[in-house]
Structures are given as structure tokens and as C-alpha cells.
C-alpha positions in Angstrom: -0.3 -0.2 -0.4 1.1 3.6 -0.8 0.1 6.7 -1.9 0.4 6.2 -5.5 -1.5 3.9 -6.3 -4.2 1.6 -4.3 -5.7 -1.9 -4.9 -9.6 -2.1 -5.3 -10.8 -6.0 -4.9 -7.5 -7.3 -3.3 -7.8 -10.8 -2.9 -10.2 -11.1 -5.7 -9.8 -12.9 -9.3 -9.7 -9.1 -11.1 -8.3 -7.1 -8.6 -8.1 -3.3 -10.0 -4.8 -1.1 -9.7 -5.5 2.4 -9.4 -3.6 5.3 -9.5 -4.3 8.2 -7.0 -5.9 10.5 -7.6 -8.9 9.5 -9.7 -11.5 12.1 -11.5 -14.7 12.8 -10.3 -17.2 13.9 -13.5 -20.1 14.9 -11.4 -19.1 18.4 -12.1 -18.8 18.0 -16.2 -22.5 18.3 -16.2 -25.1 21.2 -16.7 -26.3 23.9 -13.8 -27.1 22.1 -10.6 -25.1 19.1 -12.0 -28.1 18.6 -14.7 -28.2 18.5 -18.5 -25.4 19.0 -20.9 -22.3 21.1 -20.0 -21.9 24.5 -21.8 -18.7 23.5 -23.6 -19.4 19.7 -24.2 -16.3 19.6 -26.5 -14.2 21.3 -23.7 -15.4 18.5 -21.6 -14.7 15.5 -23.7 -11.1 17.0 -24.0 -10.8 17.0 -20.4 -11.2 13.7 -20.4 -9.0 13.0 -22.9 -6.5 14.9 -21.1 -6.9 13.3 -17.7 -6.1 9.9 -19.3 -2.9 11.3 -21.3 -1.8 12.5 -17.6 -2.0 8.9 -16.2 -5.5 9.6 -14.4 -7.0 5.8 -14.8 -10.2 6.2 -12.2 -13.3 7.8 -13.4 -16.1 8.0 -11.2 -19.7 8.4 -12.8 -23.1 7.5 -12.2 -26.3 7.6 -14.7 -28.1 10.3 -12.5 -25.5 12.7 -13.5 -27.2 14.6 -15.7 -28.7 12.3 -16.0 -27.0 10.4 -18.3 -24.3 12.7 -19.3 -21.2 11.9 -17.8 -21.5 8.6 -18.7 -21.9 9.4 -22.5 -19.0 12.1 -22.4 -16.8 8.9 -20.8 -17.5 6.8 -23.8 -17.4 9.5 -26.0 -13.8 10.5 -25.2 -12.6 7.1 -23.9 -14.2 4.3 -25.7 -12.5 1.9 -26.6 -11.1 1.9 -23.2 -7.4 1.4 -22.6 -7.0 -1.9 -20.7 -6.2 0.0 -17.3 -9.2 2.5 -17.5 -11.3 1.6 -14.6 -14.9 3.7 -14.3 -16.6 3.2 -11.0 -20.6 4.0 -11.3 -23.4 4.2 -8.5 -27.0 3.3 -8.5 -29.4 4.3 -5.8 -31.0 7.9 -6.8 -32.3 9.4 -10.1 -33.0 13.1 -10.9 -36.6 14.6 -11.2 -37.7 17.1 -14.1 -37.3 19.9 -11.5 -33.4 18.7 -10.9 -34.6 17.0 -7.2 -32.5 14.0 -6.1 -35.1 11.1 -5.5 -34.4 7.7 -4.4 -34.0 4.9 -7.0 -33.6 2.0 -5.0 -36.6 -0.9 -5.7 -34.8 -3.9 -6.8 -36.1 -3.3 -10.2 -34.8 0.0 -10.3 -31.4 -1.0 -9.5 -31.3 -3.4 -12.2 -32.5 -0.4 -14.8 -29.7 1.5 -13.3 -27.2 -0.7 -14.0 -28.6 -1.6 -17.0 -28.5 2.3 -17.9 -25.1 2.3 -16.9 -23.7 0.0 -19.4 -25.7 0.8 -22.6 -24.3 4.5 -21.9 -21.1 3.5 -21.4 -20.8 0.5 -23.9 -19.8 -1.9 -21.4 -20.9 -5.4 -21.1 -19.4 -5.6 -17.4 -19.2 -2.4 -14.8 -15.8 -2.7 -13.0 -17.3 -1.0 -9.7 -20.7 0.0 -8.7 -21.1 1.7 -5.5 -24.7 1.2 -3.9 -26.2 3.7 -2.0 -29.8 4.5 -0.8 -31.0 8.1 -0.3 -34.4 6.6 1.7 -35.2 3.3 3.1 -37.5 1.3 5.3 -36.6 -1.5 7.6 -35.6 -4.5 5.2 -35.6 -2.5 2.3 -32.0 -1.9 2.4 -30.5 -5.4 2.5 -33.2 -6.4 -0.3 -31.4 -3.8 -2.1 -28.1 -5.1 -1.3 -29.6 -9.1 -2.2 -30.1 -7.6 -6.0 -26.8 -6.2 -6.3 -25.1 -9.2 -5.3 -27.6 -11.2 -8.0 -26.1 -8.8 -10.6 -22.7 -9.6 -9.6 -23.4 -13.2 -9.6 -24.7 -12.4 -12.9 -21.7 -11.1 -14.4 -23.0 -7.5 -14.9 -21.1 -6.1 -11.8 -17.1 -7.2 -11.6 -16.8 -5.3 -8.3 -19.3 -4.4 -5.5 -19.2 -1.0 -3.4 -20.9 1.0 -1.0 -21.9 4.8 -1.7 -23.3 7.1 1.3 -23.1 4.3 3.9 -23.8 4.5 7.6 -22.0 2.7 9.8 -24.8 0.4 10.1 -25.0 -0.3 6.4 -21.3 -0.7 6.2 -22.0 -3.6 8.9 -24.8 -5.0 7.2 -23.2 -5.2 3.8 -19.7 -6.4 5.3 -21.7 -9.8 6.5 -23.4 -10.1 3.4 -20.8 -9.5 0.7 -17.4 -8.7 -0.5 -17.5 -4.9 -0.8 -14.3 -3.4 -2.4 -14.6 0.2 -2.1 -16.7 2.8 -0.1 -17.6 6.1 -1.5 -18.5 8.7 1.4 -18.7 12.2 1.7 -15.5 13.5 3.5 -13.2 16.6 3.4 -10.9 18.6 5.8 -13.9 20.4 7.3 -17.1 17.7 6.8 -15.5 14.9 9.2 -18.4 13.6 10.7 -21.9 13.3 10.0 -24.4 16.2 10.3 -27.7 14.8 10.5 -29.2 17.9 8.5 -26.9 17.5 5.8 -28.6 16.9 2.5 -25.5 14.6 0.9 -25.9 11.8 2.8 -23.5 10.2 5.5 -20.1 11.6 6.0 -16.9 9.5 6.5 -15.1 10.3 9.6 -17.3 7.4 11.4 -16.7 5.0 8.0 -12.9 5.2 7.2 -11.5 3.6 10.5 -14.0 0.7 9.4 -12.5 0.5 6.0 -8.9 0.7 7.6 -9.9 -2.2 9.5 -10.9 -4.4 6.9 -8.6 -2.7 4.3 -11.2 -1.5 1.9 -10.2 1.5 -0.2 -12.4 4.6 0.7 -13.3 7.0 -1.6 -14.3 10.7 -0.7 -16.5 12.9 -2.2 -17.1 16.7 -2.2 -13.7 16.6 -0.5 -12.7 19.8 -2.3 -15.5 21.9 -2.3 -16.6 21.7 1.5 -13.2 22.4 2.3 -13.2 25.8 1.6 -15.5 28.0 4.2 -15.7 31.6 3.3 -12.5 34.3 4.9 -9.4 33.1 5.8 -8.2 29.7 7.3 -5.2 27.4 8.4 -5.6 25.5 4.8 -5.4 29.0 2.9 -2.3 30.1 5.1 -0.2 27.1 4.7 -1.0 26.7 0.8 0.5 29.8 0.5 3.7 29.4 2.7 4.1 26.1 0.5 3.6 27.7 -2.8 0.8 25.3 -3.8 -3.0 25.8 -4.3 -5.7 25.0 -1.6 -7.2 22.8 -3.8 -3.9 20.7 -4.0 -3.4 21.2 0.1 -6.7 19.7 0.7 -5.8 16.8 -1.6 -2.5 16.1 -0.1 -4.0 16.5 3.1 -6.6 13.6 2.3 -3.9 11.5 0.9 -1.9 11.7 4.4 -5.0 10.8 6.5 -4.8 7.2 5.3 -3.5 5.0 2.9 -6.7 3.6 2.1 -7.8 6.8 0.7 -8.7 7.4 -3.1 -9.5 10.9 -4.0 -11.7 11.9 -7.0 -11.7 16.0 -7.0 -13.4 17.2 -10.0 -12.9 20.0 -11.8 -13.7 21.6 -15.8 -10.5 23.2 -16.2 -7.3 21.6 -17.5 -5.3 23.7 -15.7 -6.9 22.7 -12.3 -6.8 19.3 -13.7 -3.1 19.1 -13.7 -2.3 21.3 -10.2 -5.1 18.2 -8.7 -2.7 15.6 -10.2 0.3 17.5 -9.4 -1.1 17.7 -4.9 -0.7 13.7 -5.0 3.0 14.4 -4.9 2.7 16.9 -2.0 4.8 16.2 1.2 3.1 17.4 4.6 5.4 17.2 7.3 4.2 16.5 11.0 4.3 20.0 12.1 2.6 20.8 8.7 -0.6 18.4 9.7 -0.3 19.2 13.3 -1.0 22.8 12.1 -4.3 21.9 10.0 -5.4 19.9 13.3 
């Protein structure tokens, strides 16, 4: 284990070697993460540039857009190089009013997997994160059983979790081989806020991932790390001559060898900076300063 690569699905017949950082595609959609981007050709060029720079892990979902980021990925990178890994997720959908809706009934999960396969032009999805925005008792387990069935059918290679609570993690780890967990986590957002519209934070789940040696993929790790006004992150970034985003990525990587950041951007310049951020070293004193 190191901070340059991470293995997803270690101990299985087909482990995946991922370079850090990966790339999250959600910001490539239109306003409110809905519809086509303003600059579609620019989005495609950015994805191609990411692959050229060595990024081989792309995070997407059929409800981004909806369908927008999947189609952008297939247009930019298909046919995919052998080392390209596309991770997607299920359990949500988008309303015509741009609302986020739960989409976790067995038939809905199957439809979402089929959407991802079709839009990405794949016969098997390398990694699918299962998440539920809302559920009643027993509903989570039923959805998990559906995902396991889809894996046995060969439509999913590795199964992960998204927005997982401690309880859901415990249920899943007893039932299936969990390859990764994708939860909200950042410098300023480490524990769950019951009022958060984004689901469960990773502060409670990250130690469990470390215990079970499961990669942890933080989302919104940069956007929520930048409160208004001066802060320690900005101060240290200035001293080191790096961007705050770069320092955020470095901070994440110094928290655990099991963390796989997936910063998103619509700028090639920021993409290049984010990739360089993975190489920034932080001393013990600097980490203590950040807190």
C-alpha cells in the first residue's frame, strides 16, 4: 500500500490497480448537475487529457445529468484502454425539477445498472457503488441482495457502497465482498451532520474501511473544504506555494493510505494541479498545524 496507487478488490480474481488521484465527473454536467455542459467539446477534451496524464479511475453515475457524464466518458475514451477503470453508482435518480430522488427498489437498481452498461458501452461494470437516499427497515438488505445477484450474473465485477452509514456498512460486510466505500469526507466535513442533504460523512466509516482494508473514496472533498474567509488551509497553502485544492488533496492522502481522492474540475489547468497535488508532502508539524 502506498500513496501513488491503491488496489480495489484485493484478494479477488480480478483486482484493479488505481492511480491516485482519480477523477470525479459530476461537475462536467450542466447547472445544478443537470443537463449537458456548456462546453461539451471542452469536457470531452478534459477527459482525454486526464487519461493522457495518467488518471485511470473515473467516477460517474447514470443519474449525473442524467446520463450525461456516462456518455461523455464513452465518447472521450471508448474503446477504453486496458487500465481504465470506470466506477459508477446506483440508488438515486433525478426529477425533471432537478431534485434528487431515491431509486433503490430491486427493479430500479437493475434498470440503473442497465443504463450504466448501455451508456458506457460496457458488457460489465468494473465497480458499482450501491447507495440508498432513503429506505425502510429491510429495504437496504433487499437492495443489497439485488446488487449481489447482478454481480453473480456478471454485470458487475466489484461491488462497493455509497453514502453508507456505520450500520449499513456492517450489514453489507457480512453479506458481500465489499470492494470500496464512497462517502462524503473532507478537511472540514468529517462527521455526519443529521441536517446534511448529502448523506453520511466518512469520519465514522473510514476507520472501518481501514480495519477491513477497503479503499475509501471521498466525494465533495474539495468543495466543502473551503469555508469563506482566511483559514489554516489557505495560510499553509500560501507558505508552501501550492493551491488550496492541492493542499486539500495532500491532506486527504496523509490521513490514510486507504483514501482514494477523486477531485473533479472543468479546467485542464486545475486538473493538472490536482494531479500534482498528490505528490505534495506534509510534515508532522504541518499536519498538526492544520489540525
